[in-house]
C-alpha positions in Angstrom: 293.8 149.6 80.9 296.5 146.7 81.3 298.9 149.0 83.7 296.0 150.1 85.8 294.8 147.1 86.5 298.7 145.6 87.7 298.9 149.0 89.4 295.8 148.3 91.7 296.8 144.6 92.3 299.9 145.9 93.8 298.8 148.5 96.1 296.1 145.9 98.0 297.1 143.9 100.7 296.6 140.0 102.0 295.9 137.1 100.6 292.7 135.6 101.9 292.8 133.3 99.4 295.6 131.9 96.8 294.5 129.2 94.2 296.3 127.4 91.3 295.3 124.5 89.7 298.7 123.6 88.3 300.5 124.4 91.5 297.2 122.3 93.2 297.4 124.9 96.3 295.0 126.8 97.7 295.6 128.9 100.8 292.9 130.4 102.7 292.7 132.7 106.1 290.2 131.5 109.0 289.2 133.9 111.9 291.3 132.5 114.2 295.2 132.9 113.6 296.0 129.8 115.1 293.7 126.5 114.2 294.5 123.3 112.7 291.9 121.8 110.5 290.7 119.4 108.3 288.9 120.6 104.8 287.2 119.6 101.3 287.9 121.7 98.5 286.4 121.3 94.8 288.0 123.6 92.3 286.9 124.2 88.7 288.8 126.0 86.0 287.7 126.2 82.2 289.7 127.5 79.3 288.6 128.1 75.7 289.3 129.9 72.7 290.7 129.1 68.9 294.1 128.6 68.4 296.3 128.5 64.9 298.0 125.1 64.6 301.0 126.1 62.2 301.0 123.6 59.2 303.0 121.1 58.0 304.3 120.5 61.7 304.4 118.2 64.3 304.1 121.1 67.1 300.7 120.9 68.5 299.1 123.1 71.4 300.2 122.7 75.1 296.3 122.9 76.0 295.1 120.9 73.3 297.2 119.1 70.9 295.3 116.2 69.0 298.5 114.7 67.3 297.2 115.7 63.9 299.7 117.9 61.3 297.4 120.1 59.2 299.0 120.9 55.6 298.4 124.7 56.3 297.7 126.8 59.1 294.4 126.1 60.8 292.4 127.6 63.3 290.9 125.2 65.9 289.0 125.4 68.8 289.9 124.3 72.4 287.6 123.7 75.5 289.1 122.1 78.7 287.6 122.0 81.9 289.9 121.0 85.2 287.9 119.8 88.3 290.0 118.9 91.5 288.4 117.1 94.8 290.6 117.6 97.3 291.1 116.5 101.0 293.7 118.6 102.7 294.8 118.7 106.5 296.7 121.9 108.3 297.8 120.8 111.7 300.0 123.5 113.8 302.6 120.9 115.0 304.6 123.6 117.3 304.4 127.3 118.2 305.4 128.7 115.1 305.3 125.7 112.5 302.1 124.7 110.8 302.5 121.7 107.9 299.7 121.4 105.3 299.4 118.5 103.5 296.5 117.5 100.3 295.4 114.6 98.3 293.5 115.3 94.8 291.4 113.6 92.8 291.3 115.1 89.3 289.5 114.9 86.3 290.5 116.7 83.2 288.3 117.0 80.2 289.5 118.4 76.6 287.3 119.1 73.2 288.7 119.8 70.0 286.2 121.6 67.5 283.6 119.8 69.7 285.1 116.3 69.8 285.8 114.9 72.8 289.5 114.1 72.8 290.4 113.7 76.5 288.2 112.8 79.5 290.2 111.2 82.4 290.1 110.3 86.5 292.4 109.9 88.5 294.4 110.4 92.0 296.9 113.4 91.5 300.0 114.3 93.1 299.7 114.9 96.6 302.0 118.1 98.2 303.0 118.8 101.7 304.4 122.1 102.8 305.8 123.3 106.0 305.0 127.0 107.0 307.0 128.9 109.4 305.2 131.8 111.4 307.8 134.4 111.1 306.0 137.6 113.1 302.5 137.6 114.7 302.0 140.6 116.5 298.7 139.5 117.9 301.5 137.8 120.4 302.7 140.8 121.8 299.6 141.9 123.5 295.9 141.4 123.2 295.3 145.0 123.0 296.9 145.5 119.8 294.3 147.2 117.5 296.5 146.5 114.3 297.7 143.2 113.8 300.5 142.0 111.4 301.2 138.2 110.2 303.7 136.7 108.2 304.7 133.2 107.4 306.8 131.8 105.2 306.6 128.3 103.6 308.6 125.2 101.5 307.6 121.8 100.7 307.5 119.4 97.4 305.1 117.9 95.6 305.4 114.1 95.4 305.2 112.2 92.0 302.4 109.6 93.3 299.4 110.1 90.7 299.6 108.4 87.4 301.1 110.1 84.3 300.7 107.6 81.8 296.9 107.3 81.3 295.4 106.9 78.0 292.0 107.9 76.2 290.2 105.7 73.8 293.7 104.1 72.6 296.1 107.4 72.7 298.7 108.7 75.3 296.9 111.4 77.3 299.4 114.3 77.0 301.7 115.6 79.7 299.7 118.5 80.9 296.3 116.7 80.9 297.8 113.8 83.1 296.3 113.4 86.9 300.1 113.3 87.9 303.1 114.8 86.1 305.8 111.8 87.0 308.3 114.6 88.9 309.3 115.7 92.1 308.5 119.5 92.2 309.5 122.3 95.0 306.9 124.4 96.3 307.6 128.0 98.2 304.8 130.0 99.9 305.0 133.5 101.1 301.7 134.9 103.3 301.1 138.5 104.6 298.4 139.6 106.3 297.3 142.8 107.9 294.0 143.6 109.9 292.8 146.6 111.8 289.1 145.5 114.2 287.2 144.0 111.5 288.9 144.8 108.4 292.0 143.4 106.8 294.1 142.8 103.7 296.7 140.6 102.4 299.1 139.3 100.2 300.1 135.6 99.4 302.4 134.1 97.0 302.8 130.2 96.1 305.9 129.4 93.5 306.6 126.5 92.0 309.9 124.7 90.4 309.2 121.7 88.1 311.8 119.2 87.2 312.0 117.2 84.0 309.9 113.6 84.0 311.5 110.4 82.5 311.4 111.6 78.9 313.1 114.8 79.6 310.1 117.3 79.6 309.1 119.6 82.2 306.2 122.1 82.7 306.7 125.9 82.9 307.8 126.7 86.7 304.9 129.0 88.2 304.2 131.9 90.6 300.5 132.8 91.6 299.8 136.0 93.6 296.5 136.6 95.4 295.9 140.2 96.7 292.4 140.6 98.8 290.8 142.9 101.0 288.2 142.0 103.5 285.8 142.9 106.3 284.5 140.4 109.2 280.8 140.2 110.4 279.8 138.7 113.4 276.5 137.6 114.5 275.8 136.8 117.9 278.7 134.3 119.4 278.4 131.7 117.1 278.2 133.2 113.3 280.9 134.9 111.3 280.8 136.4 107.7 283.8 137.4 106.0 283.0 139.0 102.0 286.2 139.7 100.0 287.3 141.5 97.0 290.6 141.8 95.1 292.7 139.8 92.2 294.6 136.8 91.3 297.5 136.4 89.0 299.1 133.3 87.6 302.4 133.3 85.8 303.7 130.2 84.1 307.2 129.7 82.4 308.0 128.1 79.3 308.3 124.2 79.2 311.2 122.6 78.6 311.7 119.9 76.2 315.6 118.5 77.6 317.6 122.1 77.4 315.3 123.6 74.9 312.5 126.3 75.5 309.1 124.9 73.7 308.1 128.0 71.8 304.5 129.0 72.3 304.2 128.0 75.7 304.2 130.4 78.7 301.1 132.3 80.2 300.7 135.3 82.6 296.7 135.5 83.4 295.0 138.5 85.8 291.9 137.5 87.4 289.0 139.6 89.3 288.3 137.7 92.4 285.2 137.7 94.7 285.1 135.6 97.7 282.3 135.0 101.0 283.2 133.0 103.5 281.0 131.7 106.4 281.6 130.0 109.8 279.5 128.4 112.2 281.3 127.5 115.4 284.4 125.4 114.1 282.6 124.8 110.7 283.3 127.2 107.7 281.6 127.2 104.3 283.6 129.3 101.5 282.9 130.2 98.1 285.4 131.8 95.5 284.8 133.1 91.8 287.4 134.5 89.5 287.3 136.0 86.2 289.8 137.1 83.7 290.5 140.5 82.5 293.5 140.6 81.3 296.0 137.6 80.0 299.1 137.4 77.7 299.9 133.6 76.3 301.9 131.7 74.5 300.6 131.2 70.8 299.8 127.5 71.7 298.2 128.1 75.0 294.5 128.3 75.4 293.0 131.2 76.7 291.7 131.0 80.6 287.9 132.2 81.4 287.2 131.6 84.7 288.2 129.8 88.1 285.6 128.3 91.1 286.7 127.0 94.5 284.3 126.0 96.9 285.4 124.4 100.7 284.2 123.2 103.3 286.3 123.5 106.5 286.1 121.7 110.2 288.9 123.4 112.8 289.9 120.8 115.5 290.7 123.2 118.1 290.0 127.0 119.3 
């Protein structure tokens, strides 16, 4: 089953949207090729499952450690909810250059065997991403029926969010803090092909994480979305774009100093459906992603589903 899913994802083309809560980035398309915009997004992710905590050891799950070393191997049930409210601006500053900037507000929640162990709120780390339009064949002739577009980007995540919050007297683990306390590098690639009202695309966002003040670094991440869509026009003002595809996340192993942290790292494949509706300069989007296959470290909690809802206003046409 897994080889079929991977092959299907590889054959599909654009990413209409890419989201990653670890990267804090969601890239979406609009019915216009070049529009500066401001947006509000709400993202939700649930992780839930049992993790076998090794006995007589201080090792605890990356997503679920509660600081207790049991005398024997113990199966513990973890539930994590991540919610992000994000304000974003995407501005074309030159003919081929767009700059994307974002400030997130986050709520991270965790329960262990039904007891709340973390529930924190705060401003997350903002990011800035500059993207360069390498190719846009629509610029060559307005009569061209097949349009290709390729954009490449680079940027950074800034360590402005708090990374030392406590909950009920205990310091929250690094992966549950609103901020990471690190400068991280970002890279992106977006490809879209469209023929009349039908289209497809592929989007990738990578993140290289540096170490925090204690020498701990989260695993580097790569997120990929493949999607196909069709656009429907209703009069002059209304446009609707349903889509379906696949979304994949890969995270490397965490590093404690120069040593990899055993039991970390993951690869997760989601089925993906989305709907985008525009009225004049306003856009409303909703995306649902459900896990269909995953390969995770022994100390990782299984992903279940993700939801992304967005409201966008185009500043120019």
